[in-house]
DRENLUM-223017 format. One line per field, with one value per residue (C-alpha): residue number from 0; y, x, z; residue in one letter. Coordinates in steps of 0.02 Angstrom, whole numbers, plus 50000, padded with zeros to 5 digits. Layout:
resi <- c(NUM / ...)
v <- c(Y / ...)
u <- c(X / ...)
w <- c(Z / ...)
resn <- c(a / ...)
This chain:
resi <- c(0 / 1 / 2 / 3 / 4 / 5 / 6 / 7 / 8 / 9 / 10 / 11 / 12 / 13 / 14 / 15 / 16 / 17 / 18 / 19 / 20 / 21 / 22 / 23 / 24 / 25 / 26 / 27 / 28 / 29 / 30 / 31 / 32 / 33 / 34 / 35 / 36 / 37 / 38 / 39 / 40 / 41 / 42 / 43 / 44 / 45 / 46 / 47 / 48 / 49 / 50 / 51 / 52 / 53 / 54 / 55 / 56 / 57 / 58 / 59 / 60 / 61 / 62 / 63 / 64 / 65 / 66 / 67 / 68 / 69 / 70 / 71 / 72 / 73 / 74 / 75 / 76 / 77 / 78 / 79 / 80 / 81 / 82 / 83 / 84 / 85 / 86 / 87 / 88 / 89 / 90 / 91 / 92 / 93 / 94 / 95 / 96 / 97 / 98 / 99 / 100 / 101 / 102 / 103 / 104 / 105 / 106 / 107 / 108 / 109 / 110 / 111 / 112 / 113 / 114 / 115 / 116 / 117 / 118 / 119 / 120 / 121 / 122 / 123 / 124 / 125)
v <- c(50904 / 50731 / 50662 / 50629 / 50547 / 50506 / 50502 / 50385 / 50396 / 50221 / 50154 / 50006 / 50064 / 49900 / 49795 / 49914 / 49923 / 49733 / 49717 / 49834 / 49757 / 49578 / 49597 / 49745 / 49737 / 49905 / 49920 / 49986 / 50142 / 50197 / 50147 / 50273 / 50194 / 50037 / 50064 / 50251 / 50306 / 50204 / 50263 / 50138 / 50159 / 50086 / 50050 / 50223 / 50316 / 50361 / 50355 / 50300 / 50366 / 50280 / 50386 / 50414 / 50544 / 50703 / 50766 / 50943 / 50961 / 50894 / 50732 / 50559 / 50388 / 50293 / 50163 / 50302 / 50379 / 50210 / 50243 / 50242 / 50416 / 50375 / 50229 / 50197 / 50095 / 49982 / 49946 / 49789 / 49757 / 49589 / 49526 / 49364 / 49466 / 49533 / 49354 / 49309 / 49455 / 49408 / 49228 / 49286 / 49397 / 49255 / 49141 / 49276 / 49296 / 49477 / 49574 / 49563 / 49632 / 49476 / 49400 / 49504 / 49560 / 49650 / 49832 / 50001 / 49918 / 49822 / 49678 / 49722 / 49691 / 49785 / 49740 / 49830 / 49849 / 49868 / 50045 / 50030 / 50083 / 50032 / 49965 / 49937 / 49811 / 49807 / 49788 / 49885 / 49840 / 49953)
u <- c(50702 / 50628 / 50465 / 50488 / 50327 / 50146 / 50018 / 49869 / 49722 / 49663 / 49551 / 49664 / 49845 / 49918 / 49830 / 49879 / 50059 / 50069 / 50002 / 50133 / 50274 / 50228 / 50186 / 50289 / 50446 / 50422 / 50508 / 50430 / 50528 / 50418 / 50253 / 50180 / 50065 / 49965 / 49885 / 49920 / 50031 / 50152 / 50297 / 50352 / 50502 / 50552 / 50731 / 50751 / 50701 / 50523 / 50410 / 50230 / 50142 / 49985 / 49876 / 49697 / 49589 / 49568 / 49389 / 49431 / 49542 / 49405 / 49493 / 49419 / 49484 / 49430 / 49336 / 49232 / 49199 / 49158 / 49263 / 49440 / 49498 / 49678 / 49795 / 49978 / 50094 / 50242 / 50354 / 50460 / 50619 / 50563 / 50397 / 50416 / 50419 / 50245 / 50184 / 50271 / 50192 / 50024 / 50046 / 50086 / 49933 / 49823 / 49890 / 49852 / 49673 / 49699 / 49566 / 49628 / 49562 / 49616 / 49779 / 49917 / 49881 / 49971 / 49918 / 49991 / 50150 / 50182 / 50123 / 50017 / 49874 / 49781 / 49739 / 49655 / 49755 / 49672 / 49607 / 49530 / 49694 / 49702 / 49876 / 49947 / 50088 / 50179 / 50329 / 50374 / 50512 / 50663)
w <- c(49805 / 49829 / 49895 / 50081 / 50139 / 50106 / 50247 / 50230 / 50349 / 50397 / 50535 / 50582 / 50579 / 50640 / 50507 / 50367 / 50427 / 50437 / 50259 / 50185 / 50287 / 50245 / 50061 / 50001 / 50106 / 50193 / 50361 / 50520 / 50568 / 50712 / 50795 / 50914 / 51041 / 51010 / 50840 / 50855 / 50710 / 50606 / 50499 / 50367 / 50254 / 50086 / 50032 / 49955 / 50114 / 50062 / 50214 / 50217 / 50372 / 50430 / 50544 / 50594 / 50509 / 50609 / 50601 / 50659 / 50505 / 50392 / 50351 / 50330 / 50283 / 50129 / 50233 / 50311 / 50140 / 50062 / 49907 / 49842 / 49795 / 49749 / 49722 / 49753 / 49643 / 49669 / 49521 / 49522 / 49421 / 49350 / 49282 / 49381 / 49542 / 49503 / 49490 / 49655 / 49748 / 49674 / 49733 / 49909 / 49913 / 49848 / 49986 / 50115 / 50054 / 50000 / 49904 / 49724 / 49560 / 49467 / 49407 / 49328 / 49150 / 49010 / 49025 / 48972 / 48909 / 49068 / 49177 / 49328 / 49447 / 49582 / 49760 / 49904 / 50065 / 50235 / 50247 / 50073 / 49990 / 49808 / 49767 / 49592 / 49577 / 49411 / 49301 / 49145 / 49024 / 49037)
resn <- c(m / h / l / n / h / l / d / f / h / v / p / d / i / a / a / t / a / d / f / f / i / r / h / f / g / l / k / l / k / d / m / r / g / h / n / g / l / a / i / l / e / d / d / t / g / l / e / i / v / l / s / r / a / i / a / k / f / g / t / a / d / q / v / e / m / g / r / q / t / y / h / i / g / f / i / l / p / e / r / a / e / v / d / a / v / y / g / g / l / v / a / a / g / a / d / l / s / g / p / p / v / a / m / r / g / g / w / l / f / y / c / t / a / p / g / n / i / l / v / e / v / g / w / r / p / g)
């Protein structure tokens, strides 16, 4: 068994998809309608689905709620790659927690993606 996908409810699917494609190398597998539903894929086959919240099922997005209730993390093979991703996000004007720091035995930082998704970017020694 392996994790197949994660579905994040966001108000602006296109903006969130663009952020993950541009800064984290995810690939667009499918886009249904203009800003309807996006399926992104990483290089291991894990899919990130971006969709709208469905009120009749009691769902909401984190922008609607005004808080972050989870975070996702990307781990990179080299510490220098964390700094490179950080530099790209700085240049793009992304919402960042601050520069990378030594934390929990690794090197990491946090940013907030469109849709109010908290993202951890880090490296840990093997």
